[in-house]
Residue, then its C-alpha position, 0 to 999 in steps of 0.5 A: m499499500i502506498d505511503p501518501e507522506r512518501p508515494d512510491y510509485t513504481n512499487t505497485p501491487a505487481s511489484a516484487q517488492r511487495p511482502l507475500f500471503l498465500h491468498a489463493p482458493l482452497a477449493s476451485d468448485v466454490p461458487p462465486a460471490v463476486t464477479i471481476v469484468t474487465p473490457f479487453y482491446n489489444t491491450g499489451a504485457v501490461f495486462l500480466e500485471t492487471a492479471r497478477s493483481v487479480l489473482q493475488q486479491s485476499f478475496q478468492q471466491w470470484e469469477w473473472l469475465i474477460v471481454n474480448d472485444g474485438s481484438s486484433d493484435p496477435e500479440a495481444l490474443a496470445l496473452l489472452e490464450p492462457y487465460r481461456s483454460g487455465d483457472p475455472r474462474i476465468r471466462v473469456i468472452d469474446h466480441n466478434v468486433n470492436k463495441g467500446l467500453s460501454a457495450a464490453r462492461n454490459t457483456g459482462f453485467a449480463a453474463a455475470r452470476t453474482p450480485y456484485v460486479v467489480q469494473l476493472d480495466s486490462d491496464d489497471l491494479l488493484e491492492p491485494t484486500t480491494v475486492e474484500k473490503w468493497f465486498w464487505f462494505l456493500e454487505s454491511y451498507p445495504e443503502f450504497a449501491f457502489a463502492g470505490s476508494y481512493s486511487v493511485g495515478f502512475e505511469g504516465r502521470e503520478y498522483l494520489w487521488p483522494r476522490g470519489f463518491h464520497d464528494g457527492v454533489t462535485a461529481l456534477q462539475q467534474n467526474v472525480i469517480d474512477n470505474k475501478c469500483m464494485v457495483r450491485v448488478a441489480v443496480h446497473r440491471e434497473v438503470g439500463g447499464y452503460d450508454e452503447t452510443i457514448s464512443a469519445g470517453g466519459e461513459d462511466w460519468d454518464f452512468w454515474l449520474r444516470c444512477a443518480s438521477l434515480g436515487y443511487w449512490g456510493a460511498s468511498v474506502p478511505e484508503y488508496l486500493v486502485w492503481y490507475r495507469c496514466r497516459q500523459t493525455h487522454s484527449d487523444r483518444w477520447a475526445n470528450l476528456d479534452e477540457t479545452g474542447q469537447w468536454q464543456a459540450f458533453r457536461e451541457q449534454l449530461r445536464r440536458r438529461y438529468p437536470s433534477l441533478w442540477e436543480g437540488e435532487f442529488p442523491r444524499i445517501q445516509p447509512r441507516w442510524h446506529m441504534p441502541n443495542d443493534s442485533v449482531s448477525e451470525v450469518l456470514p455472506c461468504a466463508n472465502r477459505l484460502r489455502k494455507d501452507r504456513p500457520r497464521l496470526l490474527l492480531i487484534a489492535p486499536w488502531l496503526a498509530i505512532g507508539g510505543a504499543d504499535k512499534f512493537n506489533l510492528n516489530a512482532i510481525s515482522q519477526l513473526s513472518e522471519r520465522g515462516w507465520e503469516v500475519t492478518i490484522a485487524t483494528t477496531l479504533r477510528g482513526e489516521q492509522p498513520w503507521l497503515p503503510q509500514f505494516a503493509r510493507v510486512t503483510p498485504d492482509i490488514f483490515v481497518l475495520p472502520h474503514f469498510l464496516r458498520l460497528t454492528d458487523y465488527p464481530r461475524f468479520l472477525r470470526y468471518l477472517i478466522v474461517s477464512r484464513s484457517i487461523d492458528v492464534v489469534m492475538v488481543s493487543h491493546s484493544e478493549l472491543g478485542y477483550q470483549l468479543l472474546p466470549y463470541l470468538r472463543a465460543a465461535c472458533p473453539e479450535v484457534a488459541f488465544l492470547d494477548f499483549c499487554h505494555a503497562e498498567a494505567e491505573n487512572w484510566k479503567n482502573g488499570g487499563y489492559p492488563r485490568m482487561a487480560v486479568e478480568h478475561q483470562e480465562l477465554l485466554d490461553l496464554n497472557l504475554v506481557a512486557s515485564a514482570h513487574l507487569r506480571e506480578w502487577m496482575v496476579q495481585r489482582g487475581a491473574d494466574q501466574s502460571r498463564i503468564r509469560v514475560c516476552h521483552i519488547n526488545i529492539d533492532a540493535n542493527d537498526w539502532r547504534p552509536d553513529p559517530q559521523q551521524r553525530y557530527v552532522v546532526r550537531q552541526r545542523l543544530g548549531v550544537h557546540e561539539e562539547t556541549p551536553v545535549i540532554l534528548s527526551v522522547s515522549r509525548l507530551d501528555a499529564e502520563k510522560a510529565p512534561a512540567m516535570l522536565a520543564q521545571t528539572v530543564r529550569q533547575l538545571a539551568q540556574r546551576q550555570t551548567p552548559f547543556l541543550s535539551l531537545v524534546v521530540g513529541d507533542g500532545a495536549e501538554r505542549e502549549g502550557v510547556e511552550a508557555f513556560i519556556r517563554q516565562e522562564g526565558l528557557g528558549d537557548r536551553l529547551r527545544l520543543l521539535g514536535a513529533l519526528p519520524n522514527a529516522q529522525v529520532r534515531e539521528l537526534l539519538a546519535a548526536a544525544d549524550i543523556f536520554f532524559l525520561p521522567s514518566k509517572w508511570e511506565g511499561i518498559a519504554l521503548a525509547v528508552y530501549e533505542a536509547m540504550a541501543c545507541g549508547v547513550p546513558i538513561v535518567g528516568t523514573d524507576v517506574g514499571g519495569q523500567r529496573e529490569l532493563v535500566t541497571p546501575e551501570c547503564g543509567i540512573l532511575i529516580a525513585k517516585s515522590d513529591e514533585e519538589t524531591e523528584a526534580f531536585a534528584y533529577v537536577a542531581a542526576l543530570s548534573d552529575l552525568v554532565q559534568d562527568q562525561s567519562r562517567c557518561q560515556a562508560m554508562g553508555v557503552a554499559s547500555r550498548r553492551r546490554i541491549e547486544e547482550h540480552f535484548r536484541l529483537e532476534q530474541m524477542g522474535d524467538r520467545l514470541v514464537e515459543a509463546l504462540h506454539e505454547a497458546t496452542r498446545l495449552r488450548t488442547e491439552a488444558l482446555r478453557p471452558l467454552p461459553s455457549r453460542g446464546v451467551a457469546l451473541l449476547c456479549a458480542a452484542r453487549a461489547i457493541e453497544y458498549t463501543r457505541l456508547a463510548e464513541a458518544a461520549d468521546g464525541l461529546w466530550s470533544e464537543h465540550l472541550q471545543r467549546e471551553r476552548a472558544l468561550p475565552e475568545q467569545q468572551a474576548r470579543p464583544q463585536d463578533r457576540h453582537d455580529f452573531s447576535q443579529t445573524l441569529y435574530a436574522w435566522i429566527g425571523e426566517l425560522e418565524h416565517g418558515r414556521t407559518w408555512l410549516e403549519e399550513q403545511v400541517q394543516n393539510w396534513r392533518t386531513a390526510a392524517e384522518v384517512r390514515e388513521g383508519l388505515l392505521r386501526e386496521q394496521q394495529a388490529w393486524i399489528g395485534e396478530l402479530e405481535h399474539g405471533r411473536t409472543w409465540l415465536e419468542e415461546q419457541v425460541q425460549n424452547w429452542r434455547t433450553a433444548a440447545e442448553e439441553r444440547e450442549r450438555l448432551l455434547h460434553e457427555q458424548q464428547q466423554w463417550v467418544g473418548e472411550l469410542e476411541q479406544s475401542k475404535v484402536w482396538w476394532e482396528e487391530q481386529v480388522q487389521s488381521w482379517r484384512a492380513a488373512a483376506e490377503e492370504r486368501e486371495r494369494l491361494l486364488r491367484e494360484q488356483r487360477a494358476w492351477t486351471h489355466e494349467l489344467e486348460r493347456g493339459k486338456a487341449w493337449l489331450e485331445e490332441q493326442a487321441q479319441n480315447w482320452r476324451a472321456a477322461a476330459v469329460e471326467r475333468e470337466c466335471l472337476l473344474h465344474e466342482q472347483q468353481t462350485w468350491a469358488s462360488e462358495l468361497e466368493r459367499g463367505k466371502a460375501w458374508l465376512e464383508e457382511q459382518v463387517q459391514r454389521w460392525r461398523a454399523a454397531v460402531e457407530e450406534r455405539e457412539r451414539t449411547l454406550h450402553e448399546q455399544q457395549l451391547m454392540m461389542r458383544q455380538l461383534e465379538q460373537s460375529l468374529i469368533r464365528a468369521e474366524a470359524q468359517q476361515d479356519y473351516w474355508q481353510a481346512e476345506a481348500a486344503r482338503y480339496r485340493q489333496s482331493l483334487w491332485g489325488r483324482l488326477g494323480k489315479r488318472f494321469g500320473l500327476v505328482e503335486k509338487 
């Protein structure tokens, strides 16, 4: 996925630089759920890239219709040949002559076997998850007729295009919609498809506006999912797209065709409001089962933002990918997702749920991901909704292992934050992972089972983060800092948790000692304005610089130039910034909170115990002052810090530990099975989780609005003239509202007459509703009865699981008996083969005897009689074999019946034992009969022909 901040237009979805994920169907005979339609006309080798982007889609339950629109180029036709007979999901439909894009698309829609069509031109590309996100968007939002996305222009022109259906009425001025999108087939059919008379371009613009005139519109998934291969200009081929010529005339033609749109009737589709206690659907619209050749993990995270927890997630999936795992990511919170491109460099299988799903569809989509990818392990990382959905996911997917990862407690947020949630949900998790031993003890003190908690330090890439003397000189020159001036670097958010006020106070007191130094602070947050005001008030501009939020590369450069790393946090797990600083050979001065002491030992830095602000600030000043003045000690601590990282906290060690934990969670799932919630309780928990999330989002919105009003209040109080102007404007609005009210009263009077008629109809409907209510009561009783039966079934299933264990033991014994029978059957087969050989020899002897003399005919007749007796014996053997097979078949039926009830199975076992004894007796009997008959046969032959058995 392209990075909007640093776009690389060469790294397309067909590029070899992209990470791989086995997006291949488990079976090729599954009915399609989506149709991809691609018009093809003399397309060159770039079509192979288009095909690659289709074949690598995460959604594989598709059919691809390639409409060959009368291509005449032999090379283009040769390109199509492999797709005519390779994949049964791909069909090539041929036009005898070139009919144009509109006709080709209409042909594809007419031949589609699914309710959705993805429009894809033969030289454009799709990101791997595009079709899957569009499909689920239209399933989740039935109000919309189309699903699109942002697009990337590449090749001839390079640009980012964050435009689309969401721009709404802007589509009247220009065609802002990329035709690469998903369309409901029913809508295409109802509006009459594309206008095949438009051949100079703009046929898609006409189609969108025709749909809009009939009340249909779409929405955009806010991700760059489509790559549009551009030329320098399109007007040489499509005259209607030339803005200096025919474009204006074509636009006027559209205005005449659909005048209602320009008269204010452009559709404004709004998603259905999320009502309180909305139901959660369990129905999966499709399975999309993918083939799997490596273990797979589903990571449920809140977002892909900038922070220590997200950096760990990025490092974790990188390490797992290097060790042969495939990772799918699902995020549950709204936000900018600035690190989405970074995560996409490791795995393409990423789903930001708010981008394309209604909140009530989150649970079933997560279940769908587990089923579709055959997920082995689900890991929850700081996702509150992920914890709340554990009962639902655990009940729906009992074969999957579940674990979580927590970084630090937060006493002032939800009574402990994510670790508290981990404690509460521990019985639904096979294993807990924590970033420090301190956090493990914190959870144990709150009731967690220590035997199910493992410590996995987040660690750091020691090759990426390392001392760099050359970079140190360059950065100091850029900052204008003398080589001898000590630089104190802080990297943290500027909010209450990181204590920026304490940092500023410490810098002020250190400056008062006339000690030469420069303090640099990287980060942003709610406390920034207060810190800036403090700097101005105290005149610290030459000692303390706020650099704002910076990318990792610049932080790494600043660490190369730093002498001391300062982090006076109020609480931490083990700060990622501390790992980074120590890896770069920078000593630490910070707070002794959380698990910091597990990383920062006395030879690597100085940790200050928490106390009152004055005492704590004095201790920080003393520690920093000592290190600033004693450069040799400072450098020795830096060397020790680097050595400690290299020996104990390398990223590869974290990867090994994480893989061990995943395997252990999988083992615990089978060896120490957690109790599973019933499906009814699980579904109830999912509905409650969604309702809680809805209320939390609403509360966050109200709180943000409250804060905005509070910030705006002082400005309003300081500007009385503005308030006066606003009041005058408000009075004008009130006048207009009064006029509108009079008009509304007239309309209401008209409506009252109509309402009387409707009242009569409503009374009839109320009678019907009464009957429906009676029916609903009956249905509720039936549902209650079903739930009671379901609970009883759950109990019986538990008992049956115990019976199945015993049956498995019996099955092993019976398999041994059947193996013995098979060995005996093989021996009989061998004897029959020998008998057939003897019969062949006898036939040859018969022919020879007939040639020797007529007097041998009597002997031959006798021999025929013997052969008849032999065939009779063989027929009896066949009947015996059939009898044995019948006994075995009865045994199998008895085993199946025994699986239903243990008592009946025991009776069947005794019957089968008796049957086996009879079978063995029959076998011995037939073997004896065979030996006897063989001896008798050779005796007779010996008497008549003088033959001797060899």
